[in-house]
C-alpha positions in Angstrom: -12.3 100.0 -37.1 -10.3 98.3 -39.9 -13.6 96.8 -41.3 -15.1 100.3 -41.3 -12.2 101.6 -43.3 -12.4 98.7 -45.8 -16.2 99.3 -46.2 -15.6 103.0 -46.8 -13.0 102.3 -49.4 -15.3 99.9 -51.2 -18.1 102.4 -51.2 -16.0 105.3 -52.5 -13.7 103.6 -54.9 -14.0 104.2 -58.6 -13.4 101.2 -60.9 -11.4 101.8 -64.1 -11.2 105.6 -63.4 -7.5 105.4 -63.0 -4.9 103.5 -65.0 -1.5 102.7 -63.6 1.3 102.8 -66.1 4.4 100.7 -65.2 7.6 101.4 -67.0 10.7 99.3 -67.5 14.2 100.6 -66.9 16.3 101.8 -69.8 19.8 103.1 -69.0 22.0 105.2 -71.3 25.7 104.8 -71.8 26.4 107.0 -68.8 24.4 104.8 -66.5 21.5 107.2 -66.1 17.9 106.0 -66.2 16.1 107.2 -69.3 12.5 107.0 -70.2 11.7 103.3 -70.0 9.3 101.5 -72.2 5.7 101.0 -71.1 5.4 97.6 -69.6 1.8 97.6 -68.6 -1.3 99.7 -68.2 -3.7 98.4 -65.6 -7.1 99.8 -64.7 -7.3 99.8 -60.9 -9.9 100.5 -58.2 -9.0 103.5 -56.1 -10.2 106.5 -54.2 -8.8 109.7 -55.7 -9.0 113.0 -53.9 -7.3 116.4 -54.3 -4.2 116.2 -52.1 -4.5 118.1 -48.8 -2.2 121.1 -48.4 -0.2 119.4 -45.6 0.5 116.5 -47.9 1.6 118.9 -50.8 4.1 120.5 -48.4 5.9 117.2 -48.3 6.7 117.5 -52.0 9.7 119.2 -53.6 9.0 122.9 -54.0 9.2 122.9 -57.8 6.2 120.5 -58.1 3.9 122.1 -55.5 2.2 124.4 -58.0 1.1 121.5 -60.2 -2.1 119.6 -59.8 -1.6 117.0 -57.0 -3.9 114.1 -56.3 -3.9 111.6 -53.5 -4.7 108.0 -54.5 -5.8 105.3 -52.0 -5.7 101.8 -53.4 -4.8 98.2 -52.6 -2.3 98.3 -55.5 1.3 98.9 -54.7 2.8 102.1 -56.3 6.5 102.5 -57.1 8.5 105.8 -56.9 11.6 106.5 -58.9 14.8 104.8 -57.7 18.3 105.5 -59.0 19.6 102.6 -57.1 17.2 100.2 -58.9 17.3 102.2 -62.1 13.5 102.5 -62.1 11.1 105.2 -63.2 8.2 106.1 -61.0 4.8 104.7 -61.9 2.5 107.0 -63.7 -1.2 107.1 -63.9 -3.8 108.6 -66.1 -6.8 110.2 -64.4 -9.4 112.7 -65.5 -7.6 113.3 -68.8 -4.2 114.1 -67.2 -1.0 112.0 -66.6 0.4 112.0 -63.1 3.7 110.6 -61.7 4.1 109.0 -58.2 6.1 111.2 -55.9 5.6 109.5 -52.5 3.9 106.3 -51.2 2.9 105.4 -47.7 1.8 101.8 -46.9 -1.1 101.5 -44.4 -0.7 98.0 -42.9 -4.2 98.1 -41.6 -6.5 97.1 -44.4 -3.6 96.6 -46.9 -3.9 100.1 -48.5 -1.4 102.4 -50.2 -1.7 106.2 -50.1 0.2 107.7 -52.9 0.8 111.4 -53.9 0.8 111.9 -57.6 1.8 115.1 -59.4 0.6 116.1 -62.9 3.3 115.8 -65.5 3.7 118.0 -68.5 5.9 115.8 -70.6 3.3 113.0 -71.1 
C-alpha cells in the first residue's frame, strides 16, 4: 500500500510548479515577530489540489473565504511559531502567494500534507 502511494505521488507531482519561500525571524523592540527576510526560495516537487471543504473547516474562520490549497510533498513545511519567533513558510503557486496554516506529517511514505491560504499582503 505504501508503495502504491509513493507511485501515485510520483505520477501526479509537478516539478517546479511550486516554490517554497522560507523566511528568517526578525523581532522588533517589543519582542514581536515581524516580517523576516527571505532566506531561500526552493522549487519543490508536490501534488497541489484545491483543499477539501472538511479541511477548510479546520482553519480559522477569517481565512476560510480565501483560496485554500492542499499541498502534498516530501519537503517539510513550517507554520508560524511565536515561541520560536518564526514566520510561516510561504509558497508561490499559479501566480498567487500562499501561507502555510497547518501541516500533518504522514509517516508512511515520508509525506507532509499542508494547508496553504492565499495571502493578500504578498
